[in-house]
PQR file of N, CA, C, O and H, with PARSE charges and radii, in Angstrom:
ATOM      1  N   MET A   1      16.260  13.715 -55.278 -0.4000 1.5000
ATOM      2  CA  MET A   1      15.400  12.843 -56.066 -0.0000 2.0000
ATOM      3  C   MET A   1      15.919  11.415 -56.065  0.5500 1.7000
ATOM      4  O   MET A   1      15.137  10.470 -55.957 -0.5500 1.4000
ATOM      5  N   CYS A   2      17.199  11.253 -56.182 -0.4000 1.5000
ATOM      6  CA  CYS A   2      17.800   9.928 -56.206 -0.0000 2.0000
ATOM      7  C   CYS A   2      17.543   9.190 -54.886  0.5500 1.7000
ATOM      8  O   CYS A   2      17.216   8.003 -54.887 -0.5500 1.4000
ATOM      9  H   CYS A   2      17.834  12.021 -56.270  0.4000 1.0000
ATOM     10  N   ILE A   3      17.690   9.893 -53.772 -0.4000 1.5000
ATOM     11  CA  ILE A   3      17.494   9.267 -52.468 -0.0000 2.0000
ATOM     12  C   ILE A   3      16.061   8.776 -52.322  0.5500 1.7000
ATOM     13  O   ILE A   3      15.852   7.657 -51.854 -0.5500 1.4000
ATOM     14  H   ILE A   3      17.955  10.857 -53.770  0.4000 1.0000
ATOM     15  N   SER A   4      15.083   9.561 -52.698 -0.4000 1.5000
ATOM     16  CA  SER A   4      13.693   9.138 -52.559 -0.0000 2.0000
ATOM     17  C   SER A   4      13.392   7.938 -53.453  0.5500 1.7000
ATOM     18  O   SER A   4      12.572   7.093 -53.094 -0.5500 1.4000
ATOM     19  H   SER A   4      15.253  10.471 -53.077  0.4000 1.0000
ATOM     20  N   TYR A   5      14.047   7.853 -54.616 -0.4000 1.5000
ATOM     21  CA  TYR A   5      13.846   6.695 -55.483 -0.0000 2.0000
ATOM     22  C   TYR A   5      14.289   5.429 -54.767  0.5500 1.7000
ATOM     23  O   TYR A   5      13.581   4.422 -54.790 -0.5500 1.4000
ATOM     24  H   TYR A   5      14.713   8.539 -54.907  0.4000 1.0000
ATOM     25  N   PHE A   6      15.474   5.473 -54.119 -0.4000 1.5000
ATOM     26  CA  PHE A   6      15.976   4.285 -53.450 -0.0000 2.0000
ATOM     27  C   PHE A   6      15.121   3.912 -52.250  0.5500 1.7000
ATOM     28  O   PHE A   6      14.931   2.728 -51.973 -0.5500 1.4000
ATOM     29  H   PHE A   6      16.049   6.291 -54.100  0.4000 1.0000
ATOM     30  N   VAL A   7      14.603   4.899 -51.536 -0.4000 1.5000
ATOM     31  CA  VAL A   7      13.702   4.608 -50.423 -0.0000 2.0000
ATOM     32  C   VAL A   7      12.450   3.921 -50.957  0.5500 1.7000
ATOM     33  O   VAL A   7      12.004   2.918 -50.401 -0.5500 1.4000
ATOM     34  H   VAL A   7      14.757   5.861 -51.761  0.4000 1.0000
ATOM     35  N   MET A   8      11.884   4.459 -52.037 -0.4000 1.5000
ATOM     36  CA  MET A   8      10.690   3.848 -52.622 -0.0000 2.0000
ATOM     37  C   MET A   8      11.003   2.445 -53.127  0.5500 1.7000
ATOM     38  O   MET A   8      10.209   1.524 -52.934 -0.5500 1.4000
ATOM     39  H   MET A   8      12.246   5.274 -52.489  0.4000 1.0000
ATOM     40  N   ALA A   9      12.150   2.279 -53.768 -0.4000 1.5000
ATOM     41  CA  ALA A   9      12.518   0.972 -54.303 -0.0000 2.0000
ATOM     42  C   ALA A   9      12.681  -0.029 -53.166  0.5500 1.7000
ATOM     43  O   ALA A   9      12.243  -1.174 -53.280 -0.5500 1.4000
ATOM     44  H   ALA A   9      12.795   3.028 -53.925  0.4000 1.0000
ATOM     45  N   ASP A  10      13.298   0.386 -52.086 -0.4000 1.5000
ATOM     46  CA  ASP A  10      13.460  -0.505 -50.946 -0.0000 2.0000
ATOM     47  C   ASP A  10      12.107  -0.885 -50.367  0.5500 1.7000
ATOM     48  O   ASP A  10      11.881  -2.045 -50.023 -0.5500 1.4000
ATOM     49  H   ASP A  10      13.654   1.316 -51.992  0.4000 1.0000
ATOM     50  N   GLU A  11      11.211   0.077 -50.258 -0.4000 1.5000
ATOM     51  CA  GLU A  11       9.874  -0.216 -49.750 -0.0000 2.0000
ATOM     52  C   GLU A  11       9.143  -1.178 -50.678  0.5500 1.7000
ATOM     53  O   GLU A  11       8.442  -2.078 -50.218 -0.5500 1.4000
ATOM     54  H   GLU A  11      11.395   1.020 -50.537  0.4000 1.0000
ATOM     55  N   LEU A  12       9.305  -0.990 -51.968 -0.4000 1.5000
ATOM     56  CA  LEU A  12       8.670  -1.881 -52.934 -0.0000 2.0000
ATOM     57  C   LEU A  12       9.206  -3.302 -52.781  0.5500 1.7000
ATOM     58  O   LEU A  12       8.438  -4.264 -52.791 -0.5500 1.4000
ATOM     59  H   LEU A  12       9.875  -0.259 -52.342  0.4000 1.0000
ATOM     60  N   THR A  13      10.514  -3.430 -52.642 -0.4000 1.5000
ATOM     61  CA  THR A  13      11.115  -4.749 -52.458 -0.0000 2.0000
ATOM     62  C   THR A  13      10.621  -5.386 -51.168  0.5500 1.7000
ATOM     63  O   THR A  13      10.260  -6.563 -51.153 -0.5500 1.4000
ATOM     64  H   THR A  13      11.138  -2.648 -52.634  0.4000 1.0000
ATOM     65  N   GLU A  14      10.603  -4.619 -50.092 -0.4000 1.5000
ATOM     66  CA  GLU A  14      10.110  -5.140 -48.814 -0.0000 2.0000
ATOM     67  C   GLU A  14       8.657  -5.585 -48.931  0.5500 1.7000
ATOM     68  O   GLU A  14       8.292  -6.650 -48.435 -0.5500 1.4000
ATOM     69  H   GLU A  14      10.896  -3.663 -50.105  0.4000 1.0000
ATOM     70  N   ASN A  15       7.833  -4.782 -49.579 -0.4000 1.5000
ATOM     71  CA  ASN A  15       6.424  -5.133 -49.738 -0.0000 2.0000
ATOM     72  C   ASN A  15       6.257  -6.414 -50.545  0.5500 1.7000
ATOM     73  O   ASN A  15       5.440  -7.266 -50.195 -0.5500 1.4000
ATOM     74  H   ASN A  15       8.129  -3.916 -49.982  0.4000 1.0000
ATOM     75  N   LEU A  16       7.029  -6.555 -51.624 -0.4000 1.5000
ATOM     76  CA  LEU A  16       6.953  -7.782 -52.416 -0.0000 2.0000
ATOM     77  C   LEU A  16       7.361  -8.992 -51.586  0.5500 1.7000
ATOM     78  O   LEU A  16       6.697 -10.028 -51.613 -0.5500 1.4000
ATOM     79  H   LEU A  16       7.693  -5.863 -51.908  0.4000 1.0000
ATOM     80  N   LEU A  17       8.450  -8.852 -50.854 -0.4000 1.5000
ATOM     81  CA  LEU A  17       8.914  -9.971 -50.030 -0.0000 2.0000
ATOM     82  C   LEU A  17       7.859 -10.361 -48.997  0.5500 1.7000
ATOM     83  O   LEU A  17       7.627 -11.546 -48.757 -0.5500 1.4000
ATOM     84  H   LEU A  17       8.990  -8.010 -50.833  0.4000 1.0000
ATOM     85  N   ARG A  18       7.230  -9.375 -48.396 -0.4000 1.5000
ATOM     86  CA  ARG A  18       6.167  -9.668 -47.417 -0.0000 2.0000
ATOM     87  C   ARG A  18       4.976 -10.359 -48.087  0.5500 1.7000
ATOM     88  O   ARG A  18       4.484 -11.377 -47.598 -0.5500 1.4000
ATOM     89  H   ARG A  18       7.418  -8.412 -48.591  0.4000 1.0000
ATOM     90  N   GLN A  19       4.522  -9.799 -49.203 -0.4000 1.5000
ATOM     91  CA  GLN A  19       3.357 -10.365 -49.904 -0.0000 2.0000
ATOM     92  C   GLN A  19       3.606 -11.804 -50.335  0.5500 1.7000
ATOM     93  O   GLN A  19       2.692 -12.629 -50.324 -0.5500 1.4000
ATOM     94  H   GLN A  19       4.921  -8.972 -49.600  0.4000 1.0000
ATOM     95  N   TRP A  20       4.831 -12.101 -50.709 -0.4000 1.5000
ATOM     96  CA  TRP A  20       5.149 -13.423 -51.240 -0.0000 2.0000
ATOM     97  C   TRP A  20       5.570 -14.420 -50.161  0.5500 1.7000
ATOM     98  O   TRP A  20       5.896 -15.567 -50.466 -0.5500 1.4000
ATOM     99  H   TRP A  20       5.573 -11.431 -50.718  0.4000 1.0000
ATOM    100  N   GLY A  21       5.561 -13.981 -48.894 -0.4000 1.5000
ATOM    101  CA  GLY A  21       5.900 -14.896 -47.807 -0.0000 2.0000
ATOM    102  C   GLY A  21       7.396 -15.022 -47.535  0.5500 1.7000
ATOM    103  O   GLY A  21       7.852 -16.025 -46.986 -0.5500 1.4000
ATOM    104  H   GLY A  21       5.296 -13.050 -48.646  0.4000 1.0000
ATOM    105  N   PHE A  22       8.153 -14.001 -47.920 -0.4000 1.5000
ATOM    106  CA  PHE A  22       9.593 -14.013 -47.705 -0.0000 2.0000
ATOM    107  C   PHE A  22      10.030 -12.935 -46.714  0.5500 1.7000
ATOM    108  O   PHE A  22      11.150 -12.433 -46.810 -0.5500 1.4000
ATOM    109  H   PHE A  22       7.783 -13.186 -48.365  0.4000 1.0000
ATOM    110  N   SER A  23       9.164 -12.569 -45.761 -0.4000 1.5000
ATOM    111  CA  SER A  23       9.542 -11.513 -44.820 -0.0000 2.0000
ATOM    112  C   SER A  23      10.790 -11.872 -44.029  0.5500 1.7000
ATOM    113  O   SER A  23      11.534 -10.991 -43.597 -0.5500 1.4000
ATOM    114  H   SER A  23       8.254 -12.977 -45.683  0.4000 1.0000
ATOM    115  N   HIS A  24      11.017 -13.168 -43.839 -0.4000 1.5000
ATOM    116  CA  HIS A  24      12.209 -13.600 -43.102 -0.0000 2.0000
ATOM    117  C   HIS A  24      13.500 -13.312 -43.893  0.5500 1.7000
ATOM    118  O   HIS A  24      14.593 -13.456 -43.345 -0.5500 1.4000
ATOM    119  H   HIS A  24      10.412 -13.884 -44.189  0.4000 1.0000
ATOM    120  N   LYS A  25      13.393 -12.915 -45.150 -0.4000 1.5000
ATOM    121  CA  LYS A  25      14.559 -12.618 -45.988 -0.0000 2.0000
ATOM    122  C   LYS A  25      14.810 -11.118 -46.173  0.5500 1.7000
ATOM    123  O   LYS A  25      15.792 -10.732 -46.807 -0.5500 1.4000
ATOM    124  H   LYS A  25      12.505 -12.799 -45.595  0.4000 1.0000
ATOM    125  N   ILE A  26      13.935 -10.274 -45.627 -0.4000 1.5000
ATOM    126  CA  ILE A  26      14.074  -8.825 -45.807 -0.0000 2.0000
ATOM    127  C   ILE A  26      15.436  -8.329 -45.333  0.5500 1.7000
ATOM    128  O   ILE A  26      16.090  -7.556 -46.033 -0.5500 1.4000
ATOM    129  H   ILE A  26      13.137 -10.588 -45.111  0.4000 1.0000
ATOM    130  N   GLU A  27      15.862  -8.759 -44.170 -0.4000 1.5000
ATOM    131  CA  GLU A  27      17.157  -8.303 -43.642 -0.0000 2.0000
ATOM    132  C   GLU A  27      18.305  -8.774 -44.526  0.5500 1.7000
ATOM    133  O   GLU A  27      19.273  -8.039 -44.721 -0.5500 1.4000
ATOM    134  H   GLU A  27      15.331  -9.387 -43.602  0.4000 1.0000
ATOM    135  N   ASP A  28      18.211  -9.990 -45.064 -0.4000 1.5000
ATOM    136  CA  ASP A  28      19.253 -10.487 -45.978 -0.0000 2.0000
ATOM    137  C   ASP A  28      19.335  -9.603 -47.215  0.5500 1.7000
ATOM    138  O   ASP A  28      20.427  -9.266 -47.671 -0.5500 1.4000
ATOM    139  H   ASP A  28      17.425 -10.586 -44.906  0.4000 1.0000
ATOM    140  N   PHE A  29      18.184  -9.227 -47.756 -0.4000 1.5000
ATOM    141  CA  PHE A  29      18.163  -8.359 -48.935 -0.0000 2.0000
ATOM    142  C   PHE A  29      18.742  -6.988 -48.582  0.5500 1.7000
ATOM    143  O   PHE A  29      19.494  -6.416 -49.371 -0.5500 1.4000
ATOM    144  H   PHE A  29      17.296  -9.501 -47.386  0.4000 1.0000
ATOM    145  N   LYS A  30      18.400  -6.457 -47.408 -0.4000 1.5000
ATOM    146  CA  LYS A  30      18.946  -5.166 -46.973 -0.0000 2.0000
ATOM    147  C   LYS A  30      20.455  -5.258 -46.776  0.5500 1.7000
ATOM    148  O   LYS A  30      21.200  -4.373 -47.198 -0.5500 1.4000
ATOM    149  H   LYS A  30      17.789  -6.922 -46.767  0.4000 1.0000
ATOM    150  N   ASP A  31      20.898  -6.336 -46.131 -0.4000 1.5000
ATOM    151  CA  ASP A  31      22.338  -6.504 -45.881 -0.0000 2.0000
ATOM    152  C   ASP A  31      23.135  -6.521 -47.183  0.5500 1.7000
ATOM    153  O   ASP A  31      24.288  -6.089 -47.214 -0.5500 1.4000
ATOM    154  H   ASP A  31      20.293  -7.054 -45.788  0.4000 1.0000
ATOM    155  N   GLN A  32      22.534  -7.008 -48.235 -0.4000 1.5000
ATOM    156  CA  GLN A  32      23.203  -7.090 -49.531 -0.0000 2.0000
ATOM    157  C   GLN A  32      22.852  -5.909 -50.444  0.5500 1.7000
ATOM    158  O   GLN A  32      23.210  -5.905 -51.622 -0.5500 1.4000
ATOM    159  H   GLN A  32      21.598  -7.359 -48.210  0.4000 1.0000
ATOM    160  N   SER A  33      22.149  -4.908 -49.896 -0.4000 1.5000
ATOM    161  CA  SER A  33      21.749  -3.698 -50.638 -0.0000 2.0000
ATOM    162  C   SER A  33      20.953  -4.026 -51.902  0.5500 1.7000
ATOM    163  O   SER A  33      21.173  -3.443 -52.963 -0.5500 1.4000
ATOM    164  H   SER A  33      21.858  -4.911 -48.939  0.4000 1.0000
ATOM    165  N   ILE A  34      20.022  -4.971 -51.760 -0.4000 1.5000
ATOM    166  CA  ILE A  34      19.172  -5.349 -52.888 -0.0000 2.0000
ATOM    167  C   ILE A  34      17.907  -4.501 -52.849  0.5500 1.7000
ATOM    168  O   ILE A  34      17.021  -4.732 -52.027 -0.5500 1.4000
ATOM    169  H   ILE A  34      19.843  -5.444 -50.898  0.4000 1.0000
ATOM    170  N   ASP A  35      17.830  -3.523 -53.737 -0.4000 1.5000
ATOM    171  CA  ASP A  35      16.615  -2.730 -53.893 -0.0000 2.0000
ATOM    172  C   ASP A  35      15.890  -3.255 -55.141  0.5500 1.7000
ATOM    173  O   ASP A  35      16.324  -4.231 -55.752 -0.5500 1.4000
ATOM    174  H   ASP A  35      18.550  -3.335 -54.405  0.4000 1.0000
ATOM    175  N   TYR A  36      14.809  -2.613 -55.504 -0.4000 1.5000
ATOM    176  CA  TYR A  36      13.994  -3.107 -56.620 -0.0000 2.0000
ATOM    177  C   TYR A  36      14.781  -3.116 -57.932  0.5500 1.7000
ATOM    178  O   TYR A  36      14.667  -4.057 -58.717 -0.5500 1.4000
ATOM    179  H   TYR A  36      14.456  -1.819 -55.007  0.4000 1.0000
ATOM    180  N   ALA A  37      15.572  -2.077 -58.170 -0.4000 1.5000
ATOM    181  CA  ALA A  37      16.355  -2.009 -59.415 -0.0000 2.0000
ATOM    182  C   ALA A  37      17.381  -3.143 -59.465  0.5500 1.7000
ATOM    183  O   ALA A  37      17.578  -3.764 -60.510 -0.5500 1.4000
ATOM    184  H   ALA A  37      15.664  -1.312 -57.532  0.4000 1.0000
ATOM    185  N   THR A  38      18.026  -3.406 -58.339 -0.4000 1.5000
ATOM    186  CA  THR A  38      19.014  -4.484 -58.283 -0.0000 2.0000
ATOM    187  C   THR A  38      18.331  -5.838 -58.412  0.5500 1.7000
ATOM    188  O   THR A  38      18.860  -6.747 -59.053 -0.5500 1.4000
ATOM    189  H   THR A  38      17.866  -2.901 -57.491  0.4000 1.0000
ATOM    190  N   LEU A  39      17.185  -5.970 -57.816 -0.4000 1.5000
ATOM    191  CA  LEU A  39      16.429  -7.225 -57.889 -0.0000 2.0000
ATOM    192  C   LEU A  39      16.159  -7.625 -59.337  0.5500 1.7000
ATOM    193  O   LEU A  39      16.160  -8.809 -59.675 -0.5500 1.4000
ATOM    194  H   LEU A  39      16.755  -5.232 -57.296  0.4000 1.0000
ATOM    195  N   GLN A  40      15.932  -6.638 -60.177 -0.4000 1.5000
ATOM    196  CA  GLN A  40      15.625  -6.911 -61.577 -0.0000 2.0000
ATOM    197  C   GLN A  40      16.808  -7.462 -62.363  0.5500 1.7000
ATOM    198  O   GLN A  40      16.615  -8.072 -63.415 -0.5500 1.4000
ATOM    199  H   GLN A  40      15.931  -5.676 -59.903  0.4000 1.0000
ATOM    200  N   ILE A  41      18.019  -7.261 -61.876 -0.4000 1.5000
ATOM    201  CA  ILE A  41      19.195  -7.693 -62.635 -0.0000 2.0000
ATOM    202  C   ILE A  41      19.986  -8.801 -61.943  0.5500 1.7000
ATOM    203  O   ILE A  41      21.090  -9.131 -62.376 -0.5500 1.4000
ATOM    204  H   ILE A  41      18.175  -6.765 -61.021  0.4000 1.0000
ATOM    205  N   LEU A  42      19.438  -9.375 -60.880 -0.4000 1.5000
ATOM    206  CA  LEU A  42      20.143 -10.461 -60.197 -0.0000 2.0000
ATOM    207  C   LEU A  42      20.332 -11.655 -61.129  0.5500 1.7000
ATOM    208  O   LEU A  42      19.428 -12.029 -61.876 -0.5500 1.4000
ATOM    209  H   LEU A  42      18.541  -9.106 -60.529  0.4000 1.0000
ATOM    210  N   THR A  43      21.505 -12.233 -61.068 -0.4000 1.5000
ATOM    211  CA  THR A  43      21.763 -13.454 -61.832 -0.0000 2.0000
ATOM    212  C   THR A  43      21.243 -14.649 -61.031  0.5500 1.7000
ATOM    213  O   THR A  43      20.899 -14.522 -59.856 -0.5500 1.4000
ATOM    214  H   THR A  43      22.239 -11.930 -60.460  0.4000 1.0000
ATOM    215  N   GLU A  44      21.194 -15.787 -61.675 -0.4000 1.5000
ATOM    216  CA  GLU A  44      20.771 -17.004 -60.985 -0.0000 2.0000
ATOM    217  C   GLU A  44      21.726 -17.325 -59.835  0.5500 1.7000
ATOM    218  O   GLU A  44      21.289 -17.748 -58.765 -0.5500 1.4000
ATOM    219  H   GLU A  44      21.474 -15.890 -62.630  0.4000 1.0000
ATOM    220  N   ALA A  45      23.013 -17.128 -60.049 -0.4000 1.5000
ATOM    221  CA  ALA A  45      24.005 -17.395 -58.995 -0.0000 2.0000
ATOM    222  C   ALA A  45      23.794 -16.464 -57.796  0.5500 1.7000
ATOM    223  O   ALA A  45      23.892 -16.895 -56.647 -0.5500 1.4000
ATOM    224  H   ALA A  45      23.368 -16.785 -60.919  0.4000 1.0000
ATOM    225  N   GLU A  46      23.509 -15.208 -58.065 -0.4000 1.5000
ATOM    226  CA  GLU A  46      23.260 -14.251 -56.982 -0.0000 2.0000
ATOM    227  C   GLU A  46      21.975 -14.589 -56.237  0.5500 1.7000
ATOM    228  O   GLU A  46      21.919 -14.497 -55.011 -0.5500 1.4000
ATOM    229  H   GLU A  46      23.430 -14.858 -58.998  0.4000 1.0000
ATOM    230  N   LEU A  47      20.955 -14.976 -56.974 -0.4000 1.5000
ATOM    231  CA  LEU A  47      19.698 -15.377 -56.346 -0.0000 2.0000
ATOM    232  C   LEU A  47      19.909 -16.613 -55.469  0.5500 1.7000
ATOM    233  O   LEU A  47      19.303 -16.739 -54.405 -0.5500 1.4000
ATOM    234  H   LEU A  47      21.000 -15.051 -57.970  0.4000 1.0000
ATOM    235  N   THR A  48      20.764 -17.511 -55.919 -0.4000 1.5000
ATOM    236  CA  THR A  48      21.076 -18.719 -55.146 -0.0000 2.0000
ATOM    237  C   THR A  48      21.751 -18.350 -53.828  0.5500 1.7000
ATOM    238  O   THR A  48      21.516 -18.998 -52.808 -0.5500 1.4000
ATOM    239  H   THR A  48      21.257 -17.409 -56.783  0.4000 1.0000
ATOM    240  N   GLN A  49      22.584 -17.317 -53.844 -0.4000 1.5000
ATOM    241  CA  GLN A  49      23.219 -16.869 -52.600 -0.0000 2.0000
ATOM    242  C   GLN A  49      22.197 -16.278 -51.640  0.5500 1.7000
ATOM    243  O   GLN A  49      22.270 -16.504 -50.432 -0.5500 1.4000
ATOM    244  H   GLN A  49      22.775 -16.791 -54.672  0.4000 1.0000
ATOM    245  N   LEU A  50      21.249 -15.524 -52.175 -0.4000 1.5000
ATOM    246  CA  LEU A  50      20.221 -14.904 -51.331 -0.0000 2.0000
ATOM    247  C   LEU A  50      19.204 -15.920 -50.829  0.5500 1.7000
ATOM    248  O   LEU A  50      18.740 -15.843 -49.692 -0.5500 1.4000
ATOM    249  H   LEU A  50      21.190 -15.340 -53.156  0.4000 1.0000
ATOM    250  N   LEU A  51      18.866 -16.871 -51.690 -0.4000 1.5000
ATOM    251  CA  LEU A  51      17.851 -17.884 -51.362 -0.0000 2.0000
ATOM    252  C   LEU A  51      18.453 -19.272 -51.604  0.5500 1.7000
ATOM    253  O   LEU A  51      18.178 -19.898 -52.627 -0.5500 1.4000
ATOM    254  H   LEU A  51      19.243 -16.934 -52.614  0.4000 1.0000
ATOM    255  N   PRO A  52      19.270 -19.749 -50.668 -0.5600 1.5000
ATOM    256  CA  PRO A  52      19.950 -21.023 -50.880  0.2800 2.0000
ATOM    257  C   PRO A  52      19.027 -22.246 -50.858  0.5500 1.7000
ATOM    258  O   PRO A  52      19.384 -23.298 -51.389 -0.5500 1.4000
ATOM    259  N   VAL A  53      17.859 -22.115 -50.256 -0.4000 1.5000
ATOM    260  CA  VAL A  53      16.926 -23.242 -50.201 -0.0000 2.0000
ATOM    261  C   VAL A  53      16.205 -23.329 -51.548  0.5500 1.7000
ATOM    262  O   VAL A  53      15.531 -22.388 -51.969 -0.5500 1.4000
ATOM    263  H   VAL A  53      17.569 -21.260 -49.825  0.4000 1.0000
ATOM    264  N   LEU A  54      16.356 -24.459 -52.204 -0.4000 1.5000
ATOM    265  CA  LEU A  54      15.839 -24.640 -53.563 -0.0000 2.0000
ATOM    266  C   LEU A  54      14.346 -24.353 -53.682  0.5500 1.7000
ATOM    267  O   LEU A  54      13.921 -23.683 -54.623 -0.5500 1.4000
ATOM    268  H   LEU A  54      16.903 -25.223 -51.862  0.4000 1.0000
ATOM    269  N   GLY A  55      13.557 -24.842 -52.757 -0.4000 1.5000
ATOM    270  CA  GLY A  55      12.109 -24.619 -52.817 -0.0000 2.0000
ATOM    271  C   GLY A  55      11.742 -23.151 -52.733  0.5500 1.7000
ATOM    272  O   GLY A  55      10.877 -22.675 -53.469 -0.5500 1.4000
ATOM    273  H   GLY A  55      13.902 -25.386 -51.992  0.4000 1.0000
ATOM    274  N   GLU A  56      12.402 -22.434 -51.834 -0.4000 1.5000
ATOM    275  CA  GLU A  56      12.161 -20.990 -51.723 -0.0000 2.0000
ATOM    276  C   GLU A  56      12.554 -20.273 -53.005  0.5500 1.7000
ATOM    277  O   GLU A  56      11.835 -19.398 -53.486 -0.5500 1.4000
ATOM    278  H   GLU A  56      13.104 -22.821 -51.237  0.4000 1.0000
ATOM    279  N   ARG A  57      13.701 -20.653 -53.551 -0.4000 1.5000
ATOM    280  CA  ARG A  57      14.186 -20.001 -54.771 -0.0000 2.0000
ATOM    281  C   ARG A  57      13.239 -20.244 -55.938  0.5500 1.7000
ATOM    282  O   ARG A  57      12.955 -19.329 -56.711 -0.5500 1.4000
ATOM    283  H   ARG A  57      14.286 -21.364 -53.160  0.4000 1.0000
ATOM    284  N   ALA A  58      12.748 -21.476 -56.070 -0.4000 1.5000
ATOM    285  CA  ALA A  58      11.819 -21.805 -57.155 -0.0000 2.0000
ATOM    286  C   ALA A  58      10.523 -21.007 -57.003  0.5500 1.7000
ATOM    287  O   ALA A  58       9.990 -20.473 -57.976 -0.5500 1.4000
ATOM    288  H   ALA A  58      12.979 -22.220 -55.443  0.4000 1.0000
ATOM    289  N   ARG A  59      10.026 -20.935 -55.766 -0.4000 1.5000
ATOM    290  CA  ARG A  59       8.790 -20.178 -55.524 -0.0000 2.0000
ATOM    291  C   ARG A  59       9.004 -18.691 -55.812  0.5500 1.7000
ATOM    292  O   ARG A  59       8.140 -18.037 -56.395 -0.5500 1.4000
ATOM    293  H   ARG A  59      10.459 -21.369 -54.976  0.4000 1.0000
ATOM    294  N   PHE A  60      10.159 -18.164 -55.402 -0.4000 1.5000
ATOM    295  CA  PHE A  60      10.472 -16.757 -55.656 -0.0000 2.0000
ATOM    296  C   PHE A  60      10.512 -16.482 -57.152  0.5500 1.7000
ATOM    297  O   PHE A  60       9.923 -15.508 -57.618 -0.5500 1.4000
ATOM    298  H   PHE A  60      10.861 -18.695 -54.929  0.4000 1.0000
ATOM    299  N   ARG A  61      11.203 -17.333 -57.911 -0.4000 1.5000
ATOM    300  CA  ARG A  61      11.293 -17.135 -59.368 -0.0000 2.0000
ATOM    301  C   ARG A  61       9.917 -17.167 -60.008  0.5500 1.7000
ATOM    302  O   ARG A  61       9.632 -16.375 -60.907 -0.5500 1.4000
ATOM    303  H   ARG A  61      11.682 -18.125 -57.532  0.4000 1.0000
ATOM    304  N   GLN A  62       9.061 -18.073 -59.554 -0.4000 1.5000
ATOM    305  CA  GLN A  62       7.709 -18.161 -60.114 -0.0000 2.0000
ATOM    306  C   GLN A  62       6.926 -16.875 -59.838  0.5500 1.7000
ATOM    307  O   GLN A  62       6.227 -16.373 -60.718 -0.5500 1.4000
ATOM    308  H   GLN A  62       9.292 -18.716 -58.824  0.4000 1.0000
ATOM    309  N   LEU A  63       7.040 -16.352 -58.640 -0.4000 1.5000
ATOM    310  CA  LEU A  63       6.325 -15.122 -58.278 -0.0000 2.0000
ATOM    311  C   LEU A  63       6.941 -13.902 -58.960  0.5500 1.7000
ATOM    312  O   LEU A  63       6.226 -12.971 -59.328 -0.5500 1.4000
ATOM    313  H   LEU A  63       7.608 -16.760 -57.925  0.4000 1.0000
ATOM    314  N   TRP A  64       8.247 -13.904 -59.128 -0.4000 1.5000
ATOM    315  CA  TRP A  64       8.939 -12.757 -59.712 -0.0000 2.0000
ATOM    316  C   TRP A  64       8.704 -12.636 -61.203  0.5500 1.7000
ATOM    317  O   TRP A  64       8.637 -11.521 -61.721 -0.5500 1.4000
ATOM    318  H   TRP A  64       8.828 -14.660 -58.828  0.4000 1.0000
ATOM    319  N   ALA A  65       8.576 -13.747 -61.909 -0.4000 1.5000
ATOM    320  CA  ALA A  65       8.439 -13.738 -63.373 -0.0000 2.0000
ATOM    321  C   ALA A  65       7.338 -12.787 -63.865  0.5500 1.7000
ATOM    322  O   ALA A  65       7.589 -12.008 -64.785 -0.5500 1.4000
ATOM    323  H   ALA A  65       8.630 -14.652 -61.489  0.4000 1.0000
ATOM    324  N   PRO A  66       6.139 -12.823 -63.293 -0.5600 1.5000
ATOM    325  CA  PRO A  66       5.089 -11.904 -63.783  0.2800 2.0000
ATOM    326  C   PRO A  66       5.400 -10.433 -63.524  0.5500 1.7000
ATOM    327  O   PRO A  66       4.876  -9.563 -64.219 -0.5500 1.4000
ATOM    328  N   GLU A  67       6.254 -10.139 -62.523 -0.4000 1.5000
ATOM    329  CA  GLU A  67       6.590  -8.755 -62.181 -0.0000 2.0000
ATOM    330  C   GLU A  67       7.473  -8.126 -63.250  0.5500 1.7000
ATOM    331  O   GLU A  67       7.440  -6.910 -63.439 -0.5500 1.4000
ATOM    332  H   GLU A  67       6.680 -10.846 -61.958  0.4000 1.0000
ATOM    333  N   ARG A  68       8.249  -8.924 -63.942 -0.4000 1.5000
ATOM    334  CA  ARG A  68       9.207  -8.395 -64.919 -0.0000 2.0000
ATOM    335  C   ARG A  68       8.539  -7.836 -66.114  0.5500 1.7000
ATOM    336  O   ARG A  68       9.210  -7.353 -67.026 -0.5500 1.4000
ATOM    337  H   ARG A  68       8.275  -9.911 -63.788  0.4000 1.0000
TER
END
């Protein structure tokens, strides 16, 4: 059960990244083991590491806020 949750969470994260125009970041999120559960608890500093470009980070935060 735990394994299927992580597969689903990863798919959810990938789908969100694609929908929001961040498909070029999917591999970065995978490399850092960022699934949906982890995405929900990322700090601003961690998000800055994943999305160092300020404009991308601002757009991501705006899109992510309604998901929470």
